[in-house]
C-alpha positions as CSV (number, residue, x, y, z in Angstrom):
1,V,-103.8,-17.2,-71.1
2,R,-107.3,-16.1,-71.9
3,F,-109.7,-13.6,-70.3
4,E,-113.3,-14.1,-71.3
5,E,-115.7,-11.2,-70.6
6,V,-114.1,-10.6,-67.2
7,S,-115.8,-8.1,-64.9
8,F,-114.5,-7.2,-61.4
9,G,-114.8,-4.6,-58.7
10,Y,-113.0,-4.3,-55.3
11,A,-116.4,-3.2,-53.9
12,P,-119.8,-4.3,-55.3
13,E,-120.9,-0.8,-56.1
14,K,-117.8,0.1,-58.0
15,Q,-116.8,-1.9,-61.0
16,I,-113.1,-1.6,-62.1
17,L,-113.1,-4.0,-65.1
18,K,-116.0,-4.2,-67.5
19,Q,-116.3,-7.4,-69.6
20,I,-112.6,-7.6,-70.5
21,S,-111.6,-10.2,-73.1
22,L,-108.0,-10.9,-74.2
23,Y,-105.9,-13.8,-75.5
24,A,-102.2,-14.2,-74.9
25,K,-100.5,-16.9,-77.1
26,P,-97.6,-18.8,-75.7
27,G,-94.4,-16.7,-75.8
28,Q,-96.3,-13.4,-76.6
29,K,-95.5,-10.1,-74.9
30,I,-98.7,-8.4,-73.9
31,A,-98.5,-4.8,-72.6
32,F,-101.0,-2.7,-70.7
33,V,-101.0,1.1,-70.8
34,G,-103.3,3.8,-69.6
35,S,-103.7,6.4,-66.9
36,T,-103.7,5.6,-63.2
37,G,-106.9,3.7,-62.2
38,A,-107.6,2.4,-65.6
39,G,-107.4,-1.2,-64.4
40,K,-104.0,-2.4,-65.5
41,T,-102.7,-3.7,-62.2
42,T,-106.2,-5.1,-61.4
43,I,-105.7,-7.5,-64.4
44,I,-102.5,-8.7,-62.8
45,N,-104.1,-9.2,-59.4
46,L,-106.8,-11.3,-61.0
47,L,-104.4,-13.4,-63.1
48,T,-102.4,-14.2,-59.9
49,R,-105.6,-14.8,-58.0
50,F,-105.0,-12.2,-55.3
51,Y,-108.6,-11.5,-56.0
52,D,-111.3,-13.7,-57.8
53,I,-113.3,-12.3,-60.6
54,D,-117.0,-11.4,-60.3
55,Q,-118.0,-12.5,-63.8
56,G,-116.5,-14.3,-66.8
57,R,-113.6,-16.6,-66.8
58,I,-109.8,-16.6,-66.9
59,T,-108.0,-19.7,-68.2
60,V,-104.4,-20.9,-68.5
61,D,-103.9,-23.7,-71.0
62,G,-107.7,-24.0,-71.2
63,I,-108.2,-24.6,-67.4
64,D,-110.2,-22.1,-65.4
65,I,-107.8,-20.7,-62.8
66,R,-110.4,-21.0,-60.1
67,N,-109.9,-24.8,-60.5
68,I,-106.1,-24.5,-60.0
69,R,-104.6,-24.4,-56.5
70,K,-103.2,-20.9,-55.8
71,D,-99.8,-22.2,-55.0
72,S,-99.6,-24.2,-58.2
73,L,-100.9,-21.3,-60.2
74,R,-98.3,-18.9,-58.8
75,E,-95.5,-21.4,-59.3
76,A,-96.2,-21.0,-63.0
77,M,-95.6,-17.2,-62.7
78,S,-92.6,-15.0,-62.0
79,V,-93.4,-11.5,-60.9
80,V,-91.2,-8.4,-61.0
81,L,-92.7,-5.3,-59.3
82,Q,-91.8,-1.7,-59.0
83,D,-91.0,-2.1,-55.3
84,T,-88.0,-4.4,-54.7
85,H,-88.1,-6.8,-51.7
86,L,-84.9,-8.3,-50.5
87,F,-84.2,-9.9,-47.2
88,T,-81.1,-9.9,-44.9
89,G,-79.0,-12.7,-46.3
90,T,-76.4,-13.2,-49.0
91,V,-76.9,-12.1,-52.6
92,R,-76.9,-15.8,-53.5
93,E,-79.7,-16.6,-51.0
94,N,-81.8,-13.7,-52.3
95,I,-81.6,-14.9,-55.9
96,R,-82.2,-18.5,-54.9
97,Y,-85.4,-17.5,-53.2
98,G,-87.0,-17.6,-56.6
99,R,-86.4,-21.4,-56.6
100,L,-85.0,-22.9,-53.4
101,S,-83.7,-26.0,-55.2
102,A,-81.5,-23.9,-57.6
103,T,-77.8,-24.8,-57.6
104,D,-75.0,-22.2,-57.3
105,E,-74.4,-22.6,-61.0
106,E,-78.1,-21.9,-61.8
107,V,-78.1,-18.9,-59.5
108,E,-75.1,-17.5,-61.4
109,Q,-76.7,-18.2,-64.8
110,A,-79.8,-16.3,-63.7
111,A,-77.6,-13.4,-62.6
112,R,-75.9,-13.3,-66.0
113,L,-79.3,-13.4,-67.7
114,A,-80.4,-10.5,-65.6
115,S,-77.2,-8.5,-66.3
116,A,-76.5,-8.6,-62.6
117,H,-73.4,-10.8,-62.6
118,S,-70.8,-8.0,-63.3
119,F,-71.9,-5.8,-60.4
120,I,-72.2,-8.8,-58.0
121,T,-68.6,-9.8,-58.7
122,R,-67.5,-6.3,-57.8
123,L,-69.2,-6.5,-54.3
124,P,-66.9,-7.1,-51.3
125,Q,-67.7,-10.9,-51.1
126,G,-69.3,-11.3,-54.5
127,Y,-72.3,-13.7,-54.3
128,D,-71.6,-14.2,-50.6
129,T,-72.0,-10.4,-49.8
130,V,-74.7,-9.9,-47.1
131,I,-77.6,-7.7,-48.2
132,E,-78.6,-5.3,-45.4
133,G,-82.1,-4.1,-44.6
134,D,-84.0,-4.7,-47.8
135,G,-80.9,-3.8,-49.9
136,A,-79.8,-0.6,-48.2
137,N,-76.2,-1.2,-49.3
138,L,-77.2,-1.5,-53.0
139,S,-78.5,1.1,-55.5
140,Q,-82.2,1.0,-56.6
141,G,-81.1,-0.4,-60.0
142,Q,-79.0,-3.1,-58.4
143,R,-81.9,-4.2,-56.3
144,Q,-84.1,-4.4,-59.3
145,L,-81.6,-6.5,-61.2
146,L,-81.5,-8.9,-58.3
147,N,-85.3,-9.1,-58.4
148,I,-85.0,-9.9,-62.1
149,A,-82.4,-12.6,-61.4
150,R,-84.7,-14.1,-58.8
151,A,-87.5,-14.3,-61.5
152,A,-85.0,-15.8,-63.9
153,V,-84.0,-18.6,-61.5
154,A,-87.7,-19.4,-60.9
155,D,-87.9,-20.2,-64.7
156,A,-91.7,-19.9,-64.8
157,P,-93.5,-20.0,-68.2
158,I,-95.5,-16.8,-67.4
159,L,-93.7,-13.6,-66.5
160,I,-95.4,-10.5,-65.0
161,L,-93.6,-7.1,-65.0
162,D,-95.6,-4.5,-63.1
163,E,-94.0,-1.0,-63.5
164,A,-90.6,-2.7,-63.1
165,T,-88.6,0.3,-64.3
166,S,-90.6,3.2,-63.0
167,S,-88.5,4.0,-60.0
168,V,-85.1,4.2,-61.7
169,D,-83.3,6.8,-63.9
170,T,-83.3,6.5,-67.7
171,R,-79.7,5.2,-67.8
172,T,-80.4,2.4,-65.3
173,E,-83.7,1.8,-67.1
174,A,-81.9,0.8,-70.3
175,R,-79.8,-1.8,-68.4
176,I,-82.9,-3.2,-66.6
177,Q,-84.8,-3.2,-70.0
178,K,-82.0,-5.3,-71.5
179,A,-82.3,-7.8,-68.5
180,M,-86.1,-7.9,-68.9
181,N,-85.8,-8.6,-72.6
182,N,-83.5,-11.5,-71.9
183,L,-86.0,-12.8,-69.3
184,M,-89.0,-12.5,-71.6
185,K,-87.5,-14.8,-74.3
186,G,-89.7,-17.9,-74.7
187,R,-92.1,-16.8,-72.0
188,T,-95.7,-15.5,-72.1
189,S,-95.2,-12.0,-70.6
190,F,-97.6,-9.4,-69.2
191,I,-96.1,-5.9,-68.9
192,V,-97.7,-2.9,-67.1
193,A,-95.9,0.3,-67.8
194,H,-96.1,4.1,-67.5
195,R,-92.9,4.7,-69.5
196,L,-94.0,3.7,-73.0
197,S,-90.3,3.3,-74.0
198,T,-90.4,0.0,-72.2
199,I,-93.2,-1.6,-74.2
200,K,-92.5,-0.6,-77.8
201,E,-91.4,-4.2,-78.7
202,A,-94.6,-5.8,-77.2
203,D,-96.5,-8.1,-79.6
204,V,-99.8,-6.6,-78.5
205,I,-100.4,-3.3,-76.5
206,L,-103.8,-3.0,-74.8
207,V,-104.7,0.6,-74.1
208,M,-107.0,0.8,-71.0
209,K,-109.3,3.6,-69.9
210,D,-111.9,3.4,-67.1
211,G,-111.8,-0.4,-67.0
212,D,-112.2,-0.9,-70.7
213,I,-109.8,-1.9,-73.5
214,I,-110.2,1.1,-75.9
215,E,-107.4,0.3,-78.4
216,Q,-105.2,-2.6,-79.2
217,G,-102.4,-3.4,-81.6
218,N,-98.6,-3.1,-81.8
219,H,-96.7,0.1,-81.3
220,E,-96.7,1.1,-85.0
221,E,-100.3,0.2,-85.5
222,L,-101.4,2.3,-82.6
223,L,-99.3,5.3,-83.6
224,K,-101.0,5.1,-87.1
225,K,-104.5,5.2,-85.4
226,N,-103.5,8.5,-84.0
227,G,-105.8,7.9,-81.0
228,F,-105.3,7.7,-77.2
229,Y,-102.1,5.7,-77.3
230,A,-100.5,8.1,-79.9
231,S,-101.3,11.1,-77.8
232,L,-100.0,9.4,-74.7
233,Y,-96.8,8.4,-76.5
234,N,-96.3,11.9,-78.1
235,S,-96.8,13.6,-74.7
236,Q,-93.9,11.5,-73.3
237,F,-91.5,11.9,-76.3
238,S,-92.3,15.3,-77.8
239,P,-89.4,17.7,-77.5
240,A,-89.7,20.3,-74.7
241,C,-90.8,23.7,-75.8
């Protein structure tokens, strides 16, 4: 996946991204960090073509994504968001929604990959338990694990994780992080995160501010630079006074 001098604004008079360039090799984990409004989620919206860019080019396998049908492009991507969306139906049906042709065995394999199998088997009817009103009968963490299982069963080569752990407690976050690590293996992954603990293992971390990439490198490299990322990380992890 390649961004070549991409510029974009939701309104003509207000540019959000300013000539952004980045390259994600197959299988790499690319993370985006920065304060709210820096442009992190905008990059995801452009990659999935919810919006089209104003200038520059985005390519997947060398093909300009504007020349790829939106449904074909999105079939190549699995997305896990902060907000979970489940429908009234069984657990099995909710996971299978990621790929409707998936067999029961593939659904269960995806749940195991997502660390969801053990809690599913403890539900009253296991995989046949009916989920009520967007998962009202499940915890937030359980709903997110089902979302990850849905992404796993889709088996897409590109994975997008947008604030996927920001609405859960730290104990649940560790479990979800393990599930996401399983899911990222062998896939090109784009991770948007506020909690920097979730992106320490990324191959490349892109630090964004006001629509620009101001720093890039892995976790250790960025800490050594002692710049914006280091101050952001230390503010999250320094002991309370």
